[in-house]
C-alpha positions as CSV (number, residue, x, y, z in Angstrom):
1,X,-67.6,114.6,-52.8
2,X,-67.8,118.1,-51.3
3,X,-64.6,120.2,-50.7
4,X,-62.4,117.1,-50.8
5,X,-63.8,115.0,-53.5
6,X,-61.4,116.0,-56.2
7,X,-59.3,113.7,-58.4
8,X,-55.8,113.4,-56.9
9,X,-53.1,114.7,-59.2
10,X,-50.5,112.0,-58.7
11,X,-48.1,113.5,-61.3
12,X,-44.4,112.9,-61.1
13,X,-42.0,114.7,-63.4
14,X,-39.2,112.3,-62.8
15,X,-37.9,110.8,-66.1
16,X,-38.2,107.1,-66.4
17,X,-34.7,105.8,-65.7
18,X,-33.2,102.4,-65.9
19,X,-34.8,100.4,-63.1
20,X,-34.2,97.2,-61.4
21,X,-37.6,95.9,-60.4
22,X,-37.2,94.6,-56.9
23,X,-38.1,91.1,-55.8
24,X,-41.5,90.9,-54.1
25,X,-40.0,90.3,-50.7
26,X,-37.8,93.4,-51.0
27,X,-40.6,95.6,-52.2
28,X,-42.9,94.2,-49.5
29,X,-40.4,95.2,-46.7
30,X,-40.3,98.7,-48.1
31,X,-44.0,99.0,-48.6
32,X,-44.8,97.7,-45.1
33,X,-42.4,100.2,-43.6
34,X,-44.0,103.1,-45.5
35,X,-47.5,102.1,-44.4
36,X,-46.5,101.6,-40.7
37,X,-44.8,105.0,-40.7
38,X,-47.9,106.6,-42.2
39,X,-50.0,105.6,-39.3
40,X,-47.2,106.3,-36.8
41,X,-47.0,109.8,-38.1
42,X,-50.8,110.2,-37.6
43,X,-51.5,110.3,-41.3
44,X,-54.8,108.6,-40.4
45,X,-56.2,106.4,-37.6
46,X,-55.9,103.5,-40.1
47,X,-54.7,102.8,-43.6
48,X,-55.5,99.8,-45.8
49,X,-53.0,99.2,-48.6
50,X,-52.9,97.0,-51.7
51,X,-49.8,96.8,-53.9
52,X,-50.0,94.1,-56.5
53,X,-47.5,93.8,-59.4
54,X,-48.5,91.4,-62.1
55,X,-49.5,88.2,-60.2
56,X,-47.3,89.1,-57.2
57,X,-49.1,90.4,-54.1
58,X,-46.5,92.6,-52.6
59,X,-48.7,94.0,-49.8
60,X,-52.4,93.5,-48.9
61,X,-52.7,94.7,-45.3
62,X,-54.2,97.3,-43.0
63,X,-52.7,99.2,-40.1
64,X,-54.1,101.2,-37.2
65,X,-57.7,101.4,-36.0
66,X,-60.8,101.2,-38.1
67,X,-62.9,102.3,-35.1
68,X,-61.2,104.3,-32.3
69,X,-64.2,104.4,-29.9
70,X,-64.6,100.7,-29.9
71,X,-60.9,99.9,-30.3
72,X,-61.4,97.8,-33.5
73,X,-58.2,97.3,-35.5
74,X,-58.3,97.7,-39.3
75,X,-57.9,94.6,-41.5
76,X,-57.6,94.1,-45.2
77,X,-61.3,93.5,-45.2
78,X,-62.3,96.7,-43.5
79,X,-64.8,98.6,-45.6
80,X,-64.0,102.2,-46.4
81,X,-65.9,104.9,-48.2
82,X,-64.0,105.5,-51.5
83,X,-65.6,108.8,-52.6
84,X,-65.0,109.8,-56.2
85,X,-63.4,106.5,-57.1
86,X,-67.1,105.7,-57.5
87,X,-67.0,107.7,-60.7
88,X,-65.1,105.0,-62.7
89,X,-67.8,102.5,-61.8
90,X,-70.5,104.9,-63.0
91,X,-68.5,105.6,-66.2
92,X,-68.0,101.9,-66.9
93,X,-71.7,101.3,-66.4
94,X,-72.6,104.0,-68.9
95,X,-70.0,102.6,-71.4
96,X,-71.6,99.2,-71.1
97,X,-74.9,100.8,-71.9
98,X,-73.3,102.5,-74.9
99,X,-71.9,99.1,-76.1
100,X,-75.4,97.6,-75.9
101,X,-76.9,100.4,-77.9
102,X,-79.1,101.7,-75.0
103,X,-77.2,105.0,-74.7
104,X,-75.3,107.2,-77.1
105,X,-72.4,109.3,-76.0
106,X,-73.3,112.3,-78.0
107,X,-77.0,112.3,-77.2
108,X,-78.3,115.2,-75.1
109,X,-79.1,114.1,-71.5
110,X,-82.5,115.7,-72.0
111,X,-83.5,112.9,-74.3
112,X,-83.2,110.5,-71.4
113,X,-84.2,112.6,-68.4
114,X,-87.2,114.9,-68.9
115,X,-87.4,116.9,-65.7
116,X,-84.2,118.9,-65.9
117,X,-83.6,122.7,-66.1
118,X,-83.9,123.8,-69.7
119,X,-80.2,124.8,-70.1
120,X,-79.1,121.4,-68.9
121,X,-81.0,119.4,-71.5
122,X,-78.6,120.0,-74.4
123,X,-75.6,118.7,-72.4
124,X,-74.4,115.4,-73.9
125,X,-73.6,112.2,-72.0
126,X,-70.0,112.6,-73.1
127,X,-69.8,116.0,-71.5
128,X,-71.2,114.7,-68.2
129,X,-68.6,111.9,-68.3
130,X,-65.6,114.2,-68.8
131,X,-66.7,117.2,-66.7
132,X,-67.1,119.6,-69.5
133,X,-70.9,120.1,-69.1
134,X,-70.9,123.5,-67.5
135,X,-73.7,122.4,-65.1
136,X,-73.2,123.9,-61.7
137,X,-72.0,121.4,-59.2
138,X,-74.0,121.1,-55.9
139,X,-70.9,120.4,-53.9
140,X,-69.6,123.9,-54.8
141,X,-72.5,125.6,-53.0
142,X,-70.4,126.0,-49.8
143,X,-72.4,126.7,-46.6
144,X,-75.7,126.5,-48.5
145,X,-75.0,122.8,-49.1
146,X,-73.2,122.2,-45.8
147,X,-76.3,123.2,-43.9
148,X,-78.1,120.3,-45.5
149,X,-75.5,117.5,-45.1
150,X,-77.7,115.6,-42.7
151,X,-80.7,115.3,-45.1
152,X,-81.3,112.1,-47.1
153,X,-81.9,113.3,-50.7
154,X,-83.4,111.6,-53.8
155,X,-81.5,112.4,-57.0
156,X,-84.2,114.9,-58.1
157,X,-83.7,116.8,-54.9
158,X,-79.9,116.9,-55.5
159,X,-80.6,118.3,-59.0
160,X,-82.9,120.9,-57.5
161,X,-80.1,122.3,-55.4
162,X,-78.5,124.1,-58.4
163,X,-81.4,124.0,-60.9
164,X,-82.0,127.8,-60.7
165,X,-78.3,128.7,-61.0
166,X,-76.9,129.8,-64.4
167,X,-74.6,127.5,-66.3
168,X,-70.9,127.9,-65.3
169,X,-69.9,127.9,-69.0
170,X,-71.2,126.8,-72.4
171,X,-71.1,123.0,-72.6
172,X,-67.9,121.6,-74.0
173,X,-65.9,124.9,-73.8
174,X,-64.2,124.3,-70.4
175,X,-63.3,121.6,-67.9
176,X,-64.5,121.8,-64.3
177,X,-64.8,118.9,-61.9
178,X,-68.5,118.3,-61.4
179,X,-70.4,116.0,-59.0
180,X,-73.8,117.1,-60.3
181,X,-72.8,115.6,-63.7
182,X,-72.2,112.2,-62.2
183,X,-75.5,112.3,-60.2
184,X,-77.2,112.8,-63.6
185,X,-75.3,109.8,-65.0
186,X,-76.6,107.7,-62.1
187,X,-80.1,108.9,-62.9
188,X,-79.5,107.9,-66.5
189,X,-78.4,104.4,-65.5
190,X,-81.5,104.0,-63.4
191,X,-83.8,105.3,-66.1
192,X,-82.4,103.0,-68.8
193,X,-82.0,99.9,-66.7
194,X,-85.2,100.2,-64.6
195,X,-83.3,99.4,-61.4
196,X,-81.7,101.5,-58.6
197,X,-78.0,102.6,-58.8
198,X,-77.1,100.3,-56.0
199,X,-78.9,97.3,-57.5
200,X,-77.3,98.0,-60.9
201,X,-73.8,98.2,-59.2
202,X,-74.3,94.9,-57.6
203,X,-75.7,93.1,-60.6
204,X,-73.4,94.7,-63.2
205,X,-70.0,94.6,-61.3
206,X,-70.0,93.4,-57.7
207,X,-71.5,89.9,-58.2
208,X,-69.9,88.9,-61.6
209,X,-66.5,90.2,-60.5
210,X,-66.5,88.8,-57.0
211,X,-66.5,92.2,-55.3
212,X,-68.2,91.0,-52.2
213,X,-67.6,94.1,-50.1
214,X,-68.3,96.7,-52.8
215,X,-71.7,98.4,-52.6
216,X,-73.8,101.6,-52.5
217,X,-72.7,102.8,-49.0
218,X,-76.0,104.0,-47.5
219,X,-76.1,105.2,-43.9
220,X,-78.9,102.9,-42.7
221,X,-77.8,99.3,-43.6
222,X,-75.5,97.3,-41.3
223,X,-72.3,96.9,-43.3
224,X,-70.0,94.4,-41.8
225,X,-66.5,95.7,-40.9
226,X,-67.4,99.3,-41.8
227,X,-64.6,101.7,-40.9
228,X,-65.5,104.9,-39.1
229,X,-64.4,108.3,-40.5
230,X,-62.4,110.9,-38.6
231,X,-61.0,114.4,-38.9
232,X,-57.9,115.8,-37.2
233,X,-59.0,118.6,-34.9
234,X,-56.0,120.5,-33.3
235,X,-53.9,117.3,-33.3
236,X,-56.7,115.1,-31.9
237,X,-58.9,112.7,-33.8
238,X,-62.6,113.6,-33.9
239,X,-65.6,112.0,-35.6
240,X,-66.1,113.3,-39.1
241,X,-69.2,115.5,-39.7
242,X,-72.2,113.5,-40.7
243,X,-73.1,113.3,-44.4
244,X,-76.3,111.5,-45.5
245,X,-75.0,108.9,-47.9
246,X,-77.8,109.2,-50.4
247,X,-76.3,112.6,-51.4
248,X,-73.1,111.4,-53.0
249,X,-75.1,108.8,-55.1
250,X,-73.3,107.7,-58.2
251,X,-70.8,110.5,-57.8
252,X,-69.2,109.2,-54.7
253,X,-71.3,106.8,-52.5
254,X,-69.5,103.5,-53.0
255,X,-67.6,101.8,-50.2
256,X,-65.2,99.0,-50.7
257,X,-62.0,97.2,-49.5
258,X,-58.5,97.1,-50.8
259,X,-58.9,93.5,-52.0
260,X,-62.0,94.4,-54.0
261,X,-60.3,97.4,-55.6
262,X,-57.4,95.2,-56.7
263,X,-59.8,92.9,-58.4
264,X,-61.6,95.8,-59.9
265,X,-58.4,97.4,-61.2
266,X,-57.2,94.3,-62.9
267,X,-60.7,93.6,-64.4
268,X,-61.2,97.1,-65.7
269,X,-57.7,97.6,-67.1
270,X,-57.3,94.2,-68.7
271,X,-60.5,94.2,-70.8
272,X,-62.9,92.3,-68.5
273,X,-65.3,95.2,-67.9
274,X,-65.6,97.2,-71.1
275,X,-64.5,96.9,-74.7
276,X,-61.2,98.1,-76.0
277,X,-62.9,101.0,-77.7
278,X,-64.8,102.0,-74.5
279,X,-61.6,101.7,-72.4
280,X,-59.8,103.9,-74.9
281,X,-62.5,106.5,-74.4
282,X,-62.4,106.2,-70.6
283,X,-58.6,106.8,-70.6
284,X,-58.3,109.5,-73.3
285,X,-58.8,113.2,-72.7
286,X,-60.4,115.1,-75.5
287,X,-61.5,118.7,-76.2
288,X,-61.6,120.9,-73.1
289,X,-60.8,117.9,-70.9
290,X,-57.4,117.6,-72.5
291,X,-56.3,121.1,-71.7
292,X,-53.9,121.4,-68.8
293,X,-52.3,118.8,-66.6
294,X,-55.3,116.7,-65.6
295,X,-55.9,114.8,-68.9
296,X,-59.3,113.6,-67.8
297,X,-61.2,110.8,-69.6
298,X,-64.4,109.3,-68.3
299,X,-64.1,108.7,-64.5
300,X,-60.3,108.3,-64.9
301,X,-57.3,110.5,-65.6
302,X,-54.0,109.8,-67.1
303,X,-50.9,111.1,-65.2
304,X,-47.6,109.6,-64.1
305,X,-46.3,107.8,-61.0
306,X,-42.7,106.8,-60.6
307,X,-42.0,108.2,-64.1
308,X,-44.5,105.8,-65.7
309,X,-47.9,106.4,-67.2
310,X,-50.6,105.9,-64.6
311,X,-54.3,105.7,-64.9
312,X,-55.7,107.1,-61.6
313,X,-58.5,108.6,-59.6
314,X,-58.7,109.6,-56.0
315,X,-61.7,110.2,-53.8
316,X,-62.4,112.2,-50.7
317,X,-65.6,112.2,-48.6
318,X,-66.3,113.1,-45.0
319,X,-63.8,111.2,-42.9
320,X,-62.1,109.3,-45.8
321,X,-59.5,109.9,-48.5
322,X,-58.7,107.3,-51.2
323,X,-56.0,107.0,-53.8
324,X,-56.1,104.3,-56.5
325,X,-54.0,103.8,-59.6
326,X,-53.0,101.3,-62.3
327,X,-49.6,101.5,-64.0
328,X,-49.9,99.5,-67.2
329,X,-46.2,99.1,-68.0
330,X,-45.7,97.1,-64.8
331,X,-49.3,95.7,-64.4
332,X,-49.1,97.5,-61.0
333,X,-52.2,98.1,-59.0
334,X,-51.8,100.4,-55.9
335,X,-54.7,101.3,-53.6
336,X,-54.6,103.4,-50.4
337,X,-57.7,103.6,-48.2
338,X,-57.7,105.9,-45.1
339,X,-60.3,106.9,-42.6
340,X,-59.2,110.5,-42.2
341,X,-60.5,113.4,-44.2
342,X,-57.1,115.1,-44.2
343,X,-55.0,112.0,-45.0
344,X,-52.3,112.5,-47.7
345,X,-53.2,109.2,-49.4
346,X,-51.8,110.3,-52.8
347,X,-48.4,110.9,-51.3
348,X,-48.4,107.4,-49.7
349,X,-49.6,105.9,-53.0
350,X,-46.7,107.5,-54.9
351,X,-44.2,106.1,-52.3
352,X,-45.7,102.6,-52.5
353,X,-45.5,102.6,-56.3
354,X,-41.9,103.7,-56.2
355,X,-41.1,100.9,-53.8
356,X,-42.7,98.4,-56.1
357,X,-40.9,99.8,-59.2
358,X,-37.5,100.1,-57.6
359,X,-37.5,103.9,-57.6
360,X,-35.7,105.9,-54.9
361,X,-37.7,106.4,-51.7
362,X,-37.8,109.4,-49.5
363,X,-36.6,108.9,-46.0
364,X,-39.5,108.8,-43.5
365,X,-39.8,111.8,-41.3
366,X,-38.6,111.3,-37.7
367,X,-41.4,110.5,-35.3
368,X,-42.3,113.5,-33.2
369,X,-42.9,112.6,-29.5
């Protein structure tokens, strides 16, 4: 969401060389050292890390403090906001509705949602999924939106923030990362299923897949083990600015744990969530979404980590940065959750993946007193 909710580009131009995949214990030692160094170098007050290769759990651990004010250490079950990693859940829900015949990818969204600005109605479900809609994104409004971060908003109110603005471009002609598009997809899910986005998430994914700590992360409920978000202000940690968590909605409001995201990654990428045809659509860039380095599908992008193809998405939201990837050739799942809005989670993820794959590691920077 906002200025930081962008997909991480975890690209790596290193050619895939002959590799000796390290034993789990060797990879674990390297990964543990990298995560400890990340916190020691003040990358974030805490980091939760999951590195799972095949059936080997190389690392599933947290480091640092989930709550600085109350001196609560982070654990592998600490619950973090995951920002735009939410989008792959929303996209998978839409694809299940496509599979059941309740939604069609090339139908205009106006056929499902009536109260939309006239220019938006012709945008297709497909164009919302791959960010080629041209609908103006509410998180690009700058100070106009920032002034309203504290307001709880219904989806209709979020739509109204940019309803009077002209389209950014003709639908399907360009690619531009768009949170408003994924809010509309959440509204579509609610309209078709007759239940709230949060209830649908729980019934569709969390309960059947055993994702006990994955939920619509609203502000009001008591969420056990919830990590607090921070920003680095002049070298000191400060509480992140407040954002009413109804605003990210289906574009970025989920919170989860590293353990849950490992289970999600394996389920999604091994055929337990959507059909092979739907998965192909989710992981394939087409049209305007295929131009340039991003290669964006539906809620996922294809890039490379450690010289191997990776299917990734990151997420940033006030006080939190997430990086999450699946490397098919090694059945490698890597997730990094942090509670800092300036954390370089993507860099740490790349290093952790290299450790699991036997790729050269960068030497950690010396600790500055």
